[in-house]
N, C-alpha and C positions, 0 to 999 in steps of 0.2 A: 504494500500500500504506500502511496506517495503523498498522502494527505493533501491532494489537490495540486501539488507542485508539478512543474514540467521538467523532466529530466533531459539534460543535454550531454552528449558524448563529446565534450570539449575539455582540453587541458585546464582552461580557466574560464569561468563565467562571471560576468559582472551583471548584477540585477539590482537596480534601484540603490546603488551605492554599496552593495554587499559583494565582496569578491570571494569566490570559492574556487577550490581545485579538487580534482578527483582523488589524487594519491600523492605520496611523497616524491615520486618521480617527476612531478610537475612543479617542483619547488622553484626552479629557475624561471620558468614562464610566469609563475605566480608572483615572484618578486618583481619582475619587470612590469607586470600589470599594476601592482601596487604603486610603483614609482610613477607610471604613466597617469594613474588616477589622482595621485597627490599633486603632480605637476598641473594637471587639468584643473583641479580645485583651486590651486594657488593662482593660476591665471584668471580664473573666474572672479576670485576675490580681489585681485589687483585691478581688474577692469571695472569693478563696481564703484 
C-alpha cells in the first residue's frame, strides 16, 4: 500500500520542497540535488 502516494523509479525526486532518494547508492545524485535546490532558494530570496 502506498497511502495514496505516487511512486517514481528515479534516483532522486523533488516534490513540493521535499527531496528523497531511493537507496544509499544514490547519495551523490542526492547531494547534488540538495545543492541545486538550496542555490535555487537563495536566488529566489535575493530576487525578492
